[in-house]
DOZA-48786 format. One line per field, with one value per residue (C-alpha): residue number from 1; x, y, z negated. Coordinates in pm, whole numbers, plus 50000, padded with zeros to 5 digits. Each point is the difference from the previous one (the first is absolute). Layout:
! residues N
k = [NUM:...]
u = [X:...]
v = [Y:...]
w = [Z:...]
***
This chain:
! residues 450
k = [1:2:3:4:5:6:7:8:9:10:11:12:13:14:15:16:17:18:19:20:21:22:23:24:25:26:27:28:29:30:31:32:33:34:35:36:37:38:39:40:41:42:43:44:45:46:47:48:49:50:51:52:53:54:55:56:57:58:59:60:61:62:63:64:65:66:67:68:69:70:71:72:73:74:75:76:77:78:79:80:81:82:83:84:85:86:87:88:89:90:91:92:93:94:95:96:97:98:99:100:101:102:103:104:105:106:107:108:109:110:111:112:113:114:115:116:117:118:119:120:121:122:123:124:125:126:127:128:129:130:131:132:133:134:135:136:137:138:139:140:141:142:143:144:145:146:147:148:149:150:151:152:153:154:155:156:157:158:159:160:161:162:163:164:165:166:167:168:169:170:171:172:173:174:175:176:177:178:179:180:181:182:183:184:185:186:187:188:189:190:191:192:193:194:195:196:197:198:199:200:201:202:203:204:205:206:207:208:209:210:211:212:213:214:215:216:217:218:219:220:221:222:223:224:225:226:227:228:229:230:231:232:233:234:235:236:237:238:239:240:241:242:243:244:245:246:247:248:249:250:251:252:253:254:255:256:257:258:259:260:261:262:263:264:265:266:267:268:269:270:271:272:273:274:275:276:277:278:279:280:281:282:283:284:285:286:287:288:289:290:291:292:293:294:295:296:297:298:299:300:301:302:303:304:305:306:307:308:309:310:311:312:313:314:315:316:317:318:319:320:321:322:323:324:325:326:327:328:329:330:331:332:333:334:335:336:337:338:339:340:341:342:343:344:345:346:347:348:349:350:351:352:353:354:355:356:357:358:359:360:361:362:363:364:365:366:367:368:369:370:371:372:373:374:375:376:377:378:379:380:381:382:383:384:385:386:387:388:389:390:391:392:393:394:395:396:397:398:399:400:401:402:403:404:405:406:407:408:409:410:411:412:413:414:415:416:417:418:419:420:421:422:423:424:425:426:427:428:429:430:431:432:433:434:435:436:437:438:439:440:441:442:443:444:445:446:447:448:449:450]
u = [89073:50380:50143:50364:50029:50105:50064:50364:50033:49824:49828:50036:49690:50092:49690:50152:49916:49637:50000:50163:49740:49721:50126:50019:49640:49874:50175:49850:49675:49830:49707:50105:49878:49916:50271:50024:50330:49879:50172:49926:50071:50369:50110:50186:49746:50054:50379:49959:49785:50265:50269:49771:49949:50374:50066:49748:50184:50339:49877:49853:49677:49702:49812:49951:49948:49740:50007:49696:49997:49624:50008:50112:49674:49780:49842:49840:49644:50096:50331:49932:50180:50293:50043:49938:50252:50263:49985:50015:50341:50138:49882:50302:49827:49817:49744:49915:49973:49758:49786:50011:49867:49738:49870:50022:49784:49663:50045:50112:49677:49796:50230:50027:49831:49687:50189:50214:49675:49792:50268:50028:49653:49895:50252:49769:49677:49944:50005:49685:50113:50320:49813:49748:50281:50147:49656:49960:50332:49882:49666:50179:50157:49661:49862:49781:50221:50308:49818:49889:50347:50166:49771:50032:50379:49992:49786:50226:50308:49847:49883:50352:50189:50076:50105:50225:50158:50076:50160:50214:50117:50086:50201:50194:50050:50150:50234:50125:50033:50381:50077:49769:49926:50055:49787:50107:49738:50145:49857:49643:49945:50053:49723:49644:49778:49788:50306:50194:49714:49932:50361:49955:49670:50130:50307:49774:49740:50193:50363:49965:50216:50252:50291:49942:50112:49912:50203:49841:50241:49782:49913:49712:49909:49942:49828:49756:49918:49938:49754:49815:49994:49834:49762:49952:50141:49769:50195:50274:50278:50261:49763:49921:50370:50062:49771:50254:50340:50112:50334:50150:50367:50078:50323:50168:50102:50313:50280:50252:50348:50111:49832:49895:49944:49744:50040:49713:49999:49913:50266:50260:49914:50017:50347:50121:49870:50160:50340:50009:49948:50309:49844:49712:50230:50192:49690:49845:50320:50047:50167:49711:49705:49750:50043:49848:49736:49868:50026:49741:49793:49985:49864:49759:49854:50013:50184:49981:50279:49843:49963:50365:50098:49769:50159:50349:49902:49855:50323:50186:49752:50050:50378:49983:49800:50094:50328:50190:49738:50066:50095:50372:50279:50103:49641:49969:49841:49694:49923:50037:49753:49746:50011:49957:49709:49841:50033:49845:49699:49953:50001:49769:49810:49800:49823:50324:50156:49709:50004:50375:49970:49713:50191:49732:50233:49930:50082:49714:50114:50353:49884:49804:50285:50270:49798:50154:49809:50079:49959:50334:50167:49840:50315:50371:50144:50349:49890:50124:49697:50028:49623:49936:50287:49828:49676:50187:50163:49661:49823:50295:49883:49732:50070:50177:49698:49773:50249:50048:49625:50018:50322:50215:50310:50240:49836:50107:50367:50120:49796:50150:50344:49890:49878:50333:50170:49798:50118:50376:49973:49766:50188:49738:49677:49718:49838:49671:49707:50177:50027:49677:50082:50301:49765:49743:50264:50081:49631:49994:50303:49819:49701:50252:49926:50349]
v = [69118:49994:50029:50039:50356:50058:50304:49891:50024:50334:50226:50341:50136:49876:49782:49708:50154:50026:49631:49900:50185:49859:49646:50076:50118:49700:49757:50168:49887:50323:49954:50215:49777:50095:50266:50219:50111:50320:50187:50143:49806:49988:50061:49667:49798:49674:50018:50082:49687:49792:50132:49955:49632:49943:50185:49777:49695:50141:50061:49650:50156:49798:50147:49789:50229:49962:50249:50052:50228:50059:50159:49672:49841:50297:49803:49765:50043:49937:50017:49726:49724:50242:50054:49640:49859:50266:49939:49623:50042:50119:49689:49768:49696:49794:49856:50349:50118:49719:50079:50370:49931:49766:50278:50254:49807:50053:50377:50038:49826:50271:50303:49990:50201:50044:50186:50189:50133:50039:50094:49862:50107:49638:49952:50210:49908:49742:50168:49882:50128:49796:49684:50052:50047:49664:49842:50145:49841:49665:50030:50057:49653:49831:49687:50009:49772:50196:50326:49880:49878:50315:50235:49793:50013:50377:50050:49772:50191:50329:49846:49883:50310:50126:49653:49949:50342:49926:49666:50168:50271:49746:49805:50315:50091:49659:50024:50346:49919:49987:50204:50285:50086:50345:50024:50296:50102:50238:50202:50000:50356:49884:49739:50048:50138:49689:49776:50241:50040:49628:49943:50234:49843:49644:50087:50145:49725:49684:50049:50195:49759:50095:49828:50161:50360:50188:50285:50184:50190:50255:50361:50081:50311:49784:49737:50267:50067:49626:50004:50298:49837:49694:50158:50357:50341:50029:49741:50112:49798:50070:49888:49687:49910:50074:49707:49771:50152:50012:50172:50206:50043:50276:49971:50343:50170:50144:49855:50146:50056:50179:50106:50327:49910:49794:49876:49925:49631:50045:50263:49794:49705:50221:50128:49643:49913:50295:49904:49728:50246:50213:50314:50005:49926:50319:50222:49846:50012:50238:50243:49993:50238:49724:49826:50265:50090:49645:49927:50276:49887:49638:50122:50250:49738:49726:49764:49632:49743:49849:50343:50077:49692:50107:50347:49848:49761:50287:50196:49699:49983:50371:49968:49700:50180:50368:49988:50328:50125:49714:50093:49934:50080:50304:50131:50345:49983:50204:49796:49674:50124:50129:49687:49782:50222:49939:49623:50036:50195:49751:49719:50149:50303:49945:50336:50200:49793:50067:50373:50014:49824:50227:50314:50076:49988:50297:50150:49830:49662:50068:50098:49677:49783:50149:50109:50346:50325:50357:50101:49833:50263:50319:50108:49963:49682:49859:49638:49750:49767:49798:49949:50373:50047:49768:50194:50326:49845:49937:50323:50204:49900:50267:50331:50248:50225:49702:49855:50338:50016:49665:50029:50290:49994:50013:49689:49805:50094:49717:49748:50116:49942:49653:49922:50111:49756:49715:50087:50054:50344:50122:49896:49737:50136:49908:50288:50136:49836:49663:49896:49805:49836:49825:49820:49942:49846:49740:49906:49984:49771:49755:50016:49890:50321:50150]
w = [54397:50015:49649:50104:49870:49640:49787:49985:50377:50025:49751:50160:49826:49651:49973:49812:49659:50114:50094:49669:49795:50214:49934:49628:50010:50198:49765:49694:49833:50111:50237:50297:50282:50265:50029:50309:50154:50162:50280:50345:50316:50074:49639:49973:49800:50190:49964:49631:49960:50174:49766:49699:50084:50033:49675:49822:50135:49895:49647:49978:49888:49881:50298:50313:50299:50272:50289:50225:50303:50003:50345:50157:49884:50093:50287:49746:49875:49639:49808:49745:50191:50058:49626:49894:50250:49928:49627:50058:50163:49664:49809:49978:49847:50265:49757:49877:50359:50090:49697:50089:50350:49858:49773:50283:50249:49823:49973:50363:50104:49829:50015:50376:50268:49791:49731:50250:50141:49682:49747:49649:49890:49963:49720:49785:50176:50273:50338:50177:50340:49978:49904:50279:50250:49898:50026:50350:50096:49871:50185:50326:49972:50051:49835:49687:49789:50095:49925:49657:49907:50135:49810:49683:50024:50045:49692:49796:50113:49884:49672:49917:50111:49646:49891:50300:49957:49637:50089:50267:49762:49729:50255:50096:49636:49931:50301:49893:49630:50010:50311:50096:50363:50149:50315:50215:50257:50257:50291:49865:50122:50360:49985:50122:49720:49943:49967:49777:49753:50001:49892:49704:49898:50016:49796:49732:49991:50094:49894:49677:49801:49724:50175:50340:50058:50317:50147:50291:50223:50176:50067:49766:50198:50306:49787:49876:50366:50045:49708:50148:50341:49850:49751:50124:49907:49700:49801:49760:50164:49731:49725:50201:50032:49632:49920:50168:49918:49637:50058:50280:50097:50249:50194:49980:50324:49836:49791:49755:50135:49684:49680:50160:50365:50188:50356:50234:50090:50368:50066:49817:50224:50309:49906:49954:50348:50181:49858:50266:50289:50066:50148:49755:49707:50072:50003:49690:49797:49708:50240:50244:50003:50079:49663:49768:50259:50034:49630:49958:50300:49876:49669:50158:50237:49733:50233:49899:50024:50310:50158:49924:50202:50283:50013:50005:50281:50204:49956:50141:50290:50066:50000:50234:50271:49951:50191:49957:49754:49757:49642:49990:49756:50207:50031:49843:49655:50093:50311:49808:49739:50256:50216:49691:49898:50340:49952:49654:50129:50285:49743:49736:50129:50319:49980:49972:50280:50237:49925:50055:50336:50104:49892:49741:49700:49771:49663:49815:50134:49883:49651:49970:50125:49776:49698:50033:50054:50101:49636:49935:50223:49873:49823:50063:49853:49966:49971:50257:50015:50322:50033:49991:50244:50248:49949:50064:50307:50160:49902:50125:50349:49971:50172:49774:49959:49915:49756:49834:49938:49822:49802:49888:50226:49704:49857:50310:49977:49771:50200:50328:49849:49886:50352:50147:49764:50150:50350:49974:49842:50271:50312:50091:49854:50244:50182:49870:50176:50032:49638:49963:50335:49844:49761:50275:50226:49735:50001:50381:49995:49772:50238:50267:50194:49981]
***
């Protein structure tokens, strides 16, 4: 993992205080290991871990950091070697490192594929199936003397497992007496179920040492799905994970801009990205109509940081191939908003995109997409809500008699005025029957059709 990023260089989501308090907690005598840094995919967990490591170095903390990208080792049958070797890299003294490996060898001989397959049940009671599997391996080698020695060695390894584990833990405890280790395990929710759960089990049974703290950076919702995949839907996945994690930190998806206002992280990131694109910058400025509309849409769709970057990249793709239909500084506000909306739906809503392209877009679809219903238009209103204005823009495509049966005509008056404001006071309002096509055409452009 590249640890070049620091909170000093960039802390647009005001997460440094979270990192500082987390360090304070991990340095304290409280037993909070393993801790889980919980957040959905694309919420910035990996970057936060990178900044956390650099902050620990800046503060000259008593924590020595070890970072493990578990997904890189997902091809392995068992994660024990991954963890042992990663932790070894943080041991500065060569004699201590040699002793550490010496103590690790006996447990890797026993806690290998047998345990990956049979679990840690043998720690409480010898697992006969695991022993028999080892014996079968030895038998396949041939030769009575070799068989006898192989089987004898296997039994001795199992007999000494508790002793060897204790020696390994004491070795780790001695190494971390003056400087504790913080082992950050990232991307666990992306690993195959058997590997992911084996990581958790080995942390609990092999590395539970006072001087070694574990921080898992993962999505616990996805991890619950991993548990169910491995053990069946009947298991209480949350209860299972609670046996491993002693404390949970959830990365917020908003941050405080003032005492009374919160900003959504993903939309804030998106705005910072569009500042580098001239045409887009104009439409997503404070003057533009797209800014308040998409601030709502980002929140309604719960757009992640990664998804915000994807949307921005797709807007750049659209502008690159759209020719005269590109979103430029001189594009009328309403068209800029609608074309951007088309790119958004293409990026995040396959169903709506298909229905738009097949001319099957209807009122129910629109209500679902915008979170607005006809009930919001039952009476005349003076509010200037841009989301409701977009809703009104689309439903006004209905024939007058149909629209009148849905909404009282007077209730549409302020929204018609709002729509005119989006299109140069009405001089460029798109004709009825073509409005959804503006959004659909943006989708077609990204399909490389137009």
